[in-house]
Backbone as CSV, one residue per row, in Angstrom:
resi,resn,N_x,N_y,N_z,CA_x,CA_y,CA_z,C_x,C_y,C_z
1,MET,18.856,-1.097,-0.744,17.412,-1.509,-1.172,17.300,-1.953,-2.138
2,THR,16.164,-3.227,-2.308,16.064,-3.748,-3.653,15.219,-2.937,-4.127
3,VAL,14.726,-3.151,-5.449,13.654,-3.137,-6.497,12.318,-3.445,-6.064
4,GLU,12.332,-4.150,-5.378,11.043,-4.429,-4.752,10.728,-3.830,-3.634
5,ARG,11.595,-3.211,-2.551,10.952,-1.994,-1.566,10.852,-0.895,-2.378
6,ILE,11.600,-0.338,-3.318,11.448,0.899,-4.010,10.183,0.567,-4.411
7,VAL,9.646,0.038,-5.350,8.433,-0.422,-5.740,6.947,0.056,-5.124
8,ARG,7.191,-0.976,-3.829,6.326,-0.763,-2.941,5.751,0.160,-2.773
9,ILE,7.024,1.257,-1.944,7.534,2.722,-1.749,6.474,3.336,-2.927
10,VAL,6.905,3.235,-4.091,6.513,4.329,-5.380,5.013,3.951,-5.307
11,ALA,4.644,2.752,-5.141,3.139,2.773,-5.561,2.441,2.884,-4.435
12,GLY,2.937,2.944,-3.226,2.166,3.482,-2.024,2.266,5.027,-1.813
13,PHE,3.212,5.364,-2.375,3.500,6.915,-2.539,2.010,7.420,-3.403
14,PHE,2.304,6.856,-4.787,1.309,7.194,-5.890,-0.108,6.680,-5.214
15,ILE,-0.575,6.172,-4.306,-1.918,5.496,-3.893,-2.352,6.823,-3.160
16,LEU,-1.521,7.601,-2.431,-1.643,8.020,-1.437,-1.994,9.562,-1.632
17,LEU,-1.094,9.260,-2.446,-1.185,11.141,-3.741,-2.488,10.849,-4.521
18,SER,-2.854,10.243,-4.925,-4.089,10.148,-5.839,-5.254,10.324,-4.823
19,LEU,-5.297,9.836,-3.834,-6.400,9.975,-2.813,-6.693,11.681,-2.181
20,LEU,-5.577,11.833,-2.107,-4.894,13.752,-1.510,-5.557,14.280,-2.702
21,LEU,-4.846,13.922,-3.729,-5.614,15.066,-4.546,-6.962,15.108,-5.505
22,ALA,-7.732,14.002,-5.057,-8.906,13.691,-5.645,-9.951,14.596,-4.365
23,HIS,-9.309,14.328,-3.046,-9.770,14.984,-1.856,-9.844,16.623,-2.135
24,VAL,-8.743,16.966,-2.843,-8.020,18.597,-2.835,-9.203,18.595,-3.692
25,ASN,-8.873,18.210,-4.662,-10.072,18.656,-6.183,-11.423,18.657,-5.951
26,GLY,-11.758,17.726,-4.584,-13.101,17.664,-4.551,-14.008,16.366,-5.027
27,THR,-13.365,15.636,-5.503,-13.792,14.482,-6.374,-14.062,13.728,-5.174
28,ALA,-13.334,12.906,-4.870,-13.447,11.980,-3.206,-13.240,12.811,-1.695
29,ASP,-14.782,12.580,-1.222,-14.723,13.351,0.255,-14.155,11.991,1.173
30,MET,-12.852,12.738,1.682,-11.978,11.920,2.416,-13.075,11.613,4.206
31,THR,-13.765,12.999,4.005,-13.801,12.921,5.841,-15.261,12.105,6.128
32,GLN,-16.089,11.107,4.961,-17.006,10.213,5.430,-16.282,8.970,5.418
33,ALA,-16.946,8.184,5.966,-16.605,6.423,5.874,-16.890,6.053,4.794
34,SER,-15.634,5.761,3.920,-16.109,5.098,2.372,-15.101,4.519,1.966
35,TRP,-15.442,3.643,1.029,-14.035,2.627,0.706,-13.012,3.449,0.700
36,LEU,-12.593,4.210,0.250,-11.539,5.269,-0.423,-10.850,5.000,1.296
37,TRP,-11.155,4.742,2.169,-10.076,4.928,3.705,-9.671,3.282,3.165
38,PHE,-10.199,2.099,2.911,-9.643,0.967,2.713,-8.477,1.400,1.469
39,THR,-8.384,2.069,0.270,-7.543,2.358,-0.560,-6.539,3.081,0.395
40,ALA,-6.849,4.025,1.128,-5.826,4.537,2.054,-4.704,3.655,2.513
41,PHE,-6.006,2.511,3.273,-4.912,1.635,4.146,-4.072,0.682,3.422
42,VAL,-4.346,0.384,2.049,-3.895,-0.598,0.924,-2.271,0.532,0.951
43,GLY,-2.837,1.494,0.190,-1.716,2.921,0.050,-0.302,2.840,1.121
44,PHE,-0.441,2.986,2.420,-0.194,3.192,3.513,0.905,1.890,3.949
45,ASN,-0.112,0.748,3.654,0.229,-0.393,4.042,1.678,-0.491,2.718
46,LEU,1.482,-0.171,1.497,2.775,-0.445,0.497,4.007,0.139,1.163
47,PHE,3.375,1.823,1.101,4.546,2.578,1.468,5.494,2.130,2.656
48,GLN,4.677,1.911,3.829,5.498,1.612,5.088,6.048,0.416,5.013
49,SER,5.431,-0.766,4.187,6.041,-2.159,4.138,7.445,-1.852,3.542
50,GLY,7.517,-1.007,2.232,8.857,-0.303,1.787,10.084,-0.059,2.518
51,PHE,10.029,0.626,3.458,10.501,0.831,4.691,10.930,-0.028,6.232
52,THR,9.689,-0.738,6.266,10.093,-1.610,7.570,10.189,-3.148,7.062
53,ARG,9.539,-3.652,5.968,9.749,-4.574,5.483,8.726,-5.383,6.095
54,PHE,8.214,-4.970,7.224,6.729,-6.000,6.959,5.395,-5.610,6.610
55,CYS,5.007,-6.685,6.062,3.869,-6.397,5.328,2.785,-7.377,6.006
56,PRO,1.702,-7.301,6.518,0.598,-7.684,6.816,0.095,-9.216,6.156
57,MET,0.023,-9.088,4.691,-0.093,-9.901,3.444,1.036,-11.025,3.479
58,ASP,1.752,-10.768,2.900,3.345,-11.849,3.705,2.828,-12.493,4.440
59,SER,2.834,-11.870,5.656,2.529,-12.841,6.981,1.089,-13.713,6.459
60,MET,0.535,-13.067,6.307,-0.600,-13.997,6.188,-0.427,-15.213,5.040
61,LEU,-0.053,-15.124,4.048,0.093,-15.690,3.001,1.076,-16.939,3.333
62,LYS,2.136,-16.874,4.077,3.077,-17.662,4.508,2.372,-18.366,5.586
63,LYS,1.993,-17.937,6.375,1.072,-18.588,7.705,0.122,-20.190,6.640
64,ALA,-0.355,-19.552,5.598,-1.428,-20.172,4.637,-0.625,-21.472,3.868
65,GLY,0.626,-20.938,3.924,0.987,-22.373,3.129,1.929,-22.064,1.833
66,PHE,1.817,-20.643,1.473,2.843,-19.987,0.059,3.988,-20.239,0.884
67,LYS,5.077,-20.554,-0.289,6.273,-20.347,-0.477,6.537,-18.821,-0.674
68,GLN,8.018,-18.387,-0.478,8.427,-17.372,-0.691,8.898,-17.599,-2.370
69,GLY,8.984,-16.509,-3.165,9.758,-16.493,-4.720,10.894,-16.205,-4.841
70,CYS,11.379,-16.460,-5.846,12.612,-16.507,-6.143,12.855,-14.965,-6.757
71,GLY,12.448,-13.939,-6.454,12.698,-12.756,-6.413,12.598,-12.141,-8.176
72,LEU,12.440,-12.585,-8.975,11.883,-12.647,-9.892,10.816,-11.680,-10.291
């Protein structure tokens, strides 16, 4: 597993964890339709892309003509 994949997993996990903690604490109401669901979507995509190597943003940027980085 590469550093990039681990960073995606950890970042996604922390985003989802912070939303969960805010919901449990009563600070964020995830039962209502709100922009917090977009944050949850981004966190989940980060988390899953670390395991599956599939990232929708990667695909869109490649189709738009951007080049793959050198991994630095």
